[in-house]
N, C-alpha and C positions, 0 to 999 in steps of 0.2 A: 518926400511924402509929407503932407501937411498934418498939423496937429488934429484937425478935424477928422482925417482919415483914420486916426488911431483910436480916437475916443468919440463916443456919442453921448447926447444928453436926452434922456427921456423924462427929466424932471418936469412936472406939470402935465405929463401925458395922462390925463384923467385925474381923479382925486385920490388922496391917500385912502387905502382900504380901511374898513372898520377893524381895529386891531384886536388881537386875542386878549391882551391885558392892558391895564391902564397905563398912562404915561408915567405915573408915579412908580408903578411896579417895574417898568422897563428901565427907568432912571436908577432905581435901587440896584438892579442888576449891574448896570454899567458902572455905577459908582463903586460897587463892591470890587469889581476887577481893577478899577483905577486905584483904589486904595492899596491893593496888593502891588500894583505896578510902582506906585510911589515908594513903597517900602523896599521893593526889590531893585529899585533904580532902573526900571524899564521905561523907555520913552514912548513906545507904542507897542500894541499887540496885534499881530496878524493872525486871526483865526481862519482856519481852512476847512474844518470839519462840519458836517451837517449839524451835529448837536450843539456846538458852541455858537455857530452863526445863528442858528434858530433860537437859542436861549437868550443871547445877548442882543439880537436884532429883530426877532419875530419873523424872520425870512427863511424859508425852506427851499433851497435851490434844487434844481434838476441838473445833475452834472453832465451827462451825455458827452463825455470826453473833453470837457472844458474845465478851466480852473475858476474857482470862486473864492471869495474871501470877505472878511470883515476886519477893517483896521480901526482899532480904538486907540486914540492918544488921550491926552489929559484934557482935551477941549471938545472933541467931537467923535462921532462914530460914523463910518461910511462902509456900506457894502460895496463889494466889487463884483460885477456880473458881466456875462457875455451878451453881446448885442442880440443874439438869437432870441433872448427873452423879452425884448422890448421894454416896456415900462413897468412890467409886473414886479420886478425886484424893488424898484423905487416905491411903488404903491404899497408894498408889503413891509418895507424896512422901517424900523424905528431909528431915524437918523437919516443921513444922506445916502446917496448912491453915485457911483461912477461906473460907466459902461464902456467896455473896450470892444473893439471890433476884431475881425479875423484877418485883417489886411497885412499884419505882420505877426510873426510867431511870438515876439516878446512883448506884445501889447499889454498883456496881463501885468507884467512887471513895470511897464511904462505907467500904467494906471496906479500901481502902488506908489511909485515915485512921486506922483502928483500930490498924494495926500500924506505920505510919510515925512515929507519935508526933510529936516536935518536930523532925524532920529538916528542915534548912534547905537542904541541898544534895543533890539526888537524882540518881543516875546513870540515864540511860535510853539505849536503843539508837537512835541517830540514823539508823541505816540500816534500822530496822524501824518506828519510830513514824511514823504518818501525820500529815499536816498537821492533820487533824481531831482526832486523839487528842492531839497536842501542844497545840492550842488549848484542849481540854477540861482537860488537866492544868494549864495556866497558869491557867484560870479557877477550877478547884476548889482549887488550892493557891497562892493569892496569897502572894507574899513568898518562895516557894521558888525556888531557882535549879536549873535542869536542866542537867546536864553529860553529855557523851557517854561512855558506857562500852562501846560495841560493839566498838571496836577492841582495847582491852586484854583483853576477855573472849574475843575470837577468838584473840588471841595465846596465851592460856593453853590454849585447846583444841588448838592446833596441835601440841603436843608431847604425845604419848600416854604414859600410865603402863604399867607391865607388865600390869596388869589389863585395861586397854583393848585392848592389843595382843593378849592372849590371846583376848579376846572377838572381835576382828576376824578373827583367824586361824581360829577355829571357823567363823565365817560364810563365809570364803573357801573353806573345805572344803565347805560346804553349796552354795556357788555352783558349785563343780566338779561336784557331784551334779546340779544343775540343768542344767548343760551336757551331762552324759551323757544326761539324760532328753530333752533337745532332740534329740540324735543318734538316740536310740531311736525317737522319734516322727516325725522328718523323713523324708518320702518324697514322690516325685512324686505329684501330685493331692491331697495332704493340705493343708488350709487352714492359714495362718499361726496362727490362733487355737487350733487343735487342738494344735499343737506347743507353743505357749505355755502352754496350760492343763496339759498333761502335765508340763511342767517346773516350773511354779509349785506344783502339787500335791505333787510329790516334795520340793521344798524346804520347804514348810510342814510336811509330815509329819515331816521330819527336825528342823526347828526345835522342833516340839512334843516330839519324843523327847529332844532335847539340853537344852532348857530347859522342863521340864514346868510351871513356874510362870509362864512368860512370857505376855504378851498376844500373840495371833497376829493381826497386821494388817500390811497394806501390802507384803508381798513380791509381786514381780511379774516377768514375763518379757516382753520385746519380741522377738519372732521376726519378722525381716523377710525378704522375698524380692524379687528383681528390682528394679524401680524403687524399691521401698520401703526399699532399703538406703542411699539417697543421703543420708539424715540420721540422725544418731546417736540421736535421740529420736523417730523416727517411730513412732506407735502401731501396734499389731497390727491387721490387717485380716483379712477372710475370703478374701483372694486365695490361690488354690491354687498350690502349688509346681510349676514346670515343669522338664523335663529341661534341664540346662545353666544353670539360674538361679544367680546369685550369691546367697548367703544370709548373714544375720547373726544370731547368737544373742547375746542380752543378758539375763543372769540376775541378778536383784537380790533376794537374801534380805534380810529386814529384821527386826532384833531390838532391841527397847527403844530405838527411835529411831535406831539405827545401821543403815546399809546398806553392803553391798559390791557389787562388780560383777565379772562375768565376761563378756567380749565377744570373740567370735571370727568370723572370715570362714570361710564354707563354700561349697561348690558342690554342686549336685544332679546326681550321677552323672558329670558331665563338666565340663571347663573348657577354653576355648580357650587357644591358646599365649599370646596377649596378656594374657588374664586371669591366667594362671599367672606370667607375667613381672612384672606389677604386684603381684600378691599376694606373691610372693617378695621383691620389693624392699621392700614395706611391712614384711614380717617382719624384713628386715635393719635397717630403721630402728628397729623395735621392739627388736631385740636390742642395737643400739648405745645406745638410749636407757636401757635398764636398766643398762648398764655405767656410765652417767654419774651414776646416782643414788647419790652417795656424800657423806659429810660434807664440808662446805666448798664444795661445788658451788653455784653461783648459778643460780637458775631461769632467768633471761634467757639466760645463757650456754649452758645445755643446749638451750634452744629455738633459739638461733642456730646451734649446731653441727648440729642435726638439720635445720634449714632448708637448710643448705648441701648436705646429702645429697640432699634432694629437688630443689634447684636444679640440681645436677649431672646429674640425669636428666630435667630439664625438667618436673618434676612439682609444683614448689612452689605454682603457681597453683591446683592441685587440693586442697591441704591444707585441711581443714575447720575446725579449732579448735585450742586449746592441746594440748600434748602430755601433759598429766596434771594432777592436782589432789589436794589433801589428802582423806583419808577419815577419818571419825569420825561424829559426830552429823550426819546428812545424809540427804536423801531427794530425790525429784524435785519435791517441793513446798515444801521449806525448806532452809536452810543457804545457803551453805557457807563454808569458810574461804578467802576470796578472797585472803588474803595469802600463800597457798601454792599457786600455780598455775604450771605450766611454760609460761610465755608470755614474749614479748619485753619486756613492760612490767613484769615482776615481778622485783624485786631481792632477794628473800628468799634467804638462804643455808641450805642444807640442814643439819640437825643430828640427831644420834641421838635417836630417839623419835618422829620424824615418820613418818607413813604416807602414801605418795603413789603414784598410779598412773602407769603408762607406757602411753599409749593413742594412738599415731599413727593418723591417718585421712586418707585421700584419697578424693575422689569424682570419678570420671570421668563426664562428662555422657552422657546417653542418646544413642545414635546414633554414638558414637565406639567404636573397638575397645577391648575391655576395660571397657566401661561398668559402673558400679556403685560402691558404697561399700565400702571395705576398712578394716577396723579390728581391731586386736588389743589386748587390755587385760589387764595384770597389776597386782597390788597388792603393793607392796614396803615393808618396814620399813627405815628408815635406821638402821644400827648403827654402832658405833665405828669399824670397819674397812671398811665397805662397806655392803651391804644384804642383806636376806633376802626372798626371793620367797615370798609366801603363796599364789600361784596355781599350781596344778599341772596344769592342763588343757593338752593339746597344741595346737599350732597349725601352720598351713602346709599346702601341697599334699600332703605325704606322709601327713598324718593326717586331713584334713577334707574330702575329696571324698566326699560321702555315697554309699555304694553302693546299687545298686538293691535294693529289697526285693521278696520274692516276693509277688505279688498273689493275692488270693483268686480262685478260679475262679468 
């Protein structure tokens, strides 16, 4: 079988796409990981995850049962893609691209060999590489030592550049538009999915207007009602909104592998006294949590203080998850920067350039007064003297008890 059968070249198939970030920004990222590689004695890094390939090459792959990669050595960066994608990976990659065909099962590894050269120590993502892939790598590259590069790559992603922060801020603006669309569509007897569709369409149209050269994929909305609010990630259903329902809007615009979130508690036309009491208290925790997001604060200590607030109201047992997490290259099917989470077991100290959410949630079980899930979510940039809130959408009973809408005769 000839060399041409195993590899294809789509270089020059069209022009390079308009990139998400400047060449200087992408070079900064690649230089950052190369500095770690030099210090750790790593000859080349083979990234295989969505998030790291996207972060270091501006290319978001579609796996569909095939293997993808990004190999960065001390001189060049090359994405590795399947022939089914044609020239799109080359057009979207910052750096080179090599494309393998389906004609032999080991063509992916054959492609790596062409660009890895004489590398003897290769960094891989221990938190992403499966046992099966690791066994194949060891078999295909005898004599090569594989070292973990996932943790240092994540640490570099945790502190955002000015370009990244500007990108995230624009997306937060679009998330607020998605929230407004939810309010516009939410009404008694309207199914959850209709509200979600209206919101997502509004966000996608604004993304297309703001980034006319971007790929449009994966923006979504989870609009939950009643019992469906008990989990933060409960999918949309066709359940119809009822008067007095607790509601939750969750808007997620996605641009170039980055997503942001807007999450709010609402009620349909009315809320009981106990619902309002719990809602107002959760907003109080949210407010205090935002005050704590400052340089020098430790994630675990933030979580501990907010836990005390819930415990004082006998609500700690109803808390659902951590109080927030890092934002950047992230989606509901890949990421995230686990070293920056507002949890009791995270000792990371906040520093300027980090982007983190504050999102306290409690879930009161069905059958109890005030039953339902309460969650508010803002995204904040840690700055030298405090933080900057990128989220502008209102919250609380004063703003988000959805008024009755006139019904057609």
